[in-house]
N, C-alpha and C positions, 0 to 999 in steps of 0.2 A: 765488211764486218762491222756490226754496230758497236758503238761505244756507249755503255750504260751511263757513264758520267755525262757525256755530251748530250744524251737524250734528256737527262734530268735538267740540265742547264737550259736546253731549248724549251722544255715544258714550263719551267719557271718564268722564262721570258714571255712566253705566250700568255700565261696567266696574269702576269704583271701588266702586259699591254691591254688585255681584255678588261682588267679592273680599271685601268686609266680611261679607257673609252667609255665604260659605263659611268664612271664618276663625272666625265665631261658632259654626258647626256643628261644626267640628273642634276636638278637644282638643289642646293642645300638650304636655301631660304624658303620658309613655309609661309605662303600667302593666305592660307585658310584662316578665316575667323572674322569676327565683327570688329568694327572700328568706328570712331567718332573723331571729328576734328573741326578745324576752322580754316577759312580761306580769305584771301585778300587779293584784289586785282583791280582792273579797270573795265568799265562797261561803256560801249559805244551804242547809243540808241538812235535808231533811224525811223522816221515816219514820213509817209506821203500824204499830205493834206489836200483834200478837195472840198470846196465849200461854195455855196451860192445863196444869194439873197438879193432882191431887187434894190435894197438900200445899202449894200456894201459900197465902199469907197472906190473900189477898182473900176476901171472903165467898162469892163465886161460884166460887172456885178458877180464875178466868180474869182476864186483863188485856186491855184494848183501849185503847191510849193513843197519842197523837200525840207523837213525839219530834222536837225541833228543835235546831239548833245553827248558829252562825255563826263563821267563821274567815277570817283572811287567806289568800289563795290565790295564791302565786307560781307561775310556770310559764314555759315556752318554747314556741315554735312555728317551723315551717318550711313553706314552700309554694311554689307557682308560679302566676302569673297570666298570662293571654293576653288582650290587648286586640283585640277584633274590630271589623270595620267597623261604623260607627254608634255607636261609643263604648261598646258592651257589653263587659264584662270578665268572664271566667270562669276558674276554676282550682280547685285543691285545696290542702288544708292538713292537716297533722298537728300535734297539740299534746299536751303533758304538763303536768300541774299537781299541786300537793301540798296538798290541802285539809286533811288531817290533822284531821278533825272527829270528835268523840265526842258522839253524841246519846244521852242517858241518861234512864232512868226508874227510880226507887227507891221501893219501898213498905216502910214499917217498922212494926213492932209491938213496941215495947220494944227488946230487944237482937236480935230476929229481923228479917230483911229479905229481900226479893226485889229484885234489881237487874239491869236489862237495859241493855246498851250496844251501840250500832251504831257501828262505826268505818268512816269513809271515808278510806282512807289515800292512795291515788293515783288520779288520773283521767287518761284520755287519749282522744283522738278522732281519727277520720279523716273529714274533711268536704269537701263541695263548696262553692265560693263563686261567687256570681253578683252582679254589680252594674252600675251605669251610671255611667261616668266623666263628671264635670262639671269638666273640666280637672284640677286637683289634688285635687278632692273625689271620693270614691268611696263612695257609700252602697251597702250590700250586704246580702244575706241568705245564710245558710249552713245546711246540714243534713248529717247523716251518722250514723255509728255511733260509739258511745262505749264505753269499757272502764273498769272500776274494780276496784281491789284493795280488798276489803271484809273486815270482821271482825265477828263477833257474839259477845257475851259475856253469859252468865248467871251470877250469883253469889248465894249465900246465906251465912249464917254458917257453913255446913258444906260447901258445894259451890262448884265453879268449873268451868264448861264454856265452851270457846272454840272457834269455828269460823272458819276463813279461807276465802275464796272469791274468784274472779274473775268478774265479772258483765258482760254485754253489754247495752247499751241504745241508745236513739236520742237525738239531740240536734238542736235547732232554735234558730236565733237570727238576729241581725242587728246591724249597726253602721254606723259612718262612719269612713272612713280618709282621711287628708290627707297629700299628698306635700309634706313640708317642703323636701327637697332632691331632686335627681335620684335619689339612692341612699339616701334616708332618708324613712320615713313613720311617722306615728303614728296610732293609732286608739282608739276606744272601742267596746265591744261587749257584748251581753247574750246569754247562752246558757242554755237550759233543757234539762236532761237527765233522762230517766226510765228507771230500771232495772227497773221493774215489781216483781214479788214476788222481791226480790233475795236474801233471807236466810231459810234454813229450817234449823232445828236441832231434833234430838230431845233431850228432857230426861227420861230415864227415871227418874231418882232425885233427890228433893229431901229433904234432911235425913233420909236413911235410908229413906224411903218410896218404894216402887216404883209407877209408873204407866206402863203400856205405851203409853198415848196421849199422854203428856206431850210437849209440843213448843212451839216459839216460831217465829213468822214475822214478817218485816218487809219492807215495801216501801221503796223509796228513790228520791228525786228530788233534784235540786239546781238552784238558780238562781245563776248567776254573772254579776257585773257587773265588768268589768275594763278597764284601759287597757293598750296594747301599743305597743312600738317595734319597727320592722322595718328591717333593713339590706337593701337591694335590690342584687342583682348585675346 
């Protein structure tokens, strides 16, 4: 024989349990909206230098060297996120940073020298972002296209050649963002950017000697680890 009171108690427990499960599945923090912010971190710039000229000081008249440098990397970003059903979050972001790194190699022989410097002046990127919201936590991945203002310098005791260029590359990374307030979030992220064979320069004359095949080339890639603060609209 059924007990009406017991049935009502069981129904209430079932409804309470269902409500708890639904609340656990849904995030209460809303990631949808535009944002703007600033970032600060470190950038590690790497370049592979190859160069040749008949009057270079090296025994083979060629150089093949790895150039590295590290610098503080301030910047800013702006973007937009959209929270989808199921707590997925997608969006886009643009950012600019100022690595201002100089990666240098110098070969000396008494008062004579060959010196090569790769300058990474400004970097920027346009990226897609995708993540999964766990209430105020948002782990994410990001990828897109990157742009850099670069410079390449060769110098000797008698020569100085400089070339500036803008190079396009690709960027891939990820991070974790946390919603501190409804309109304020903080995050940490890592970005790897590769510009390929970024710098190419002809060096026809070295200390008065001509070599029509004289040239220098440098690849360039960067690793960035940074923290950011975003104001959300």
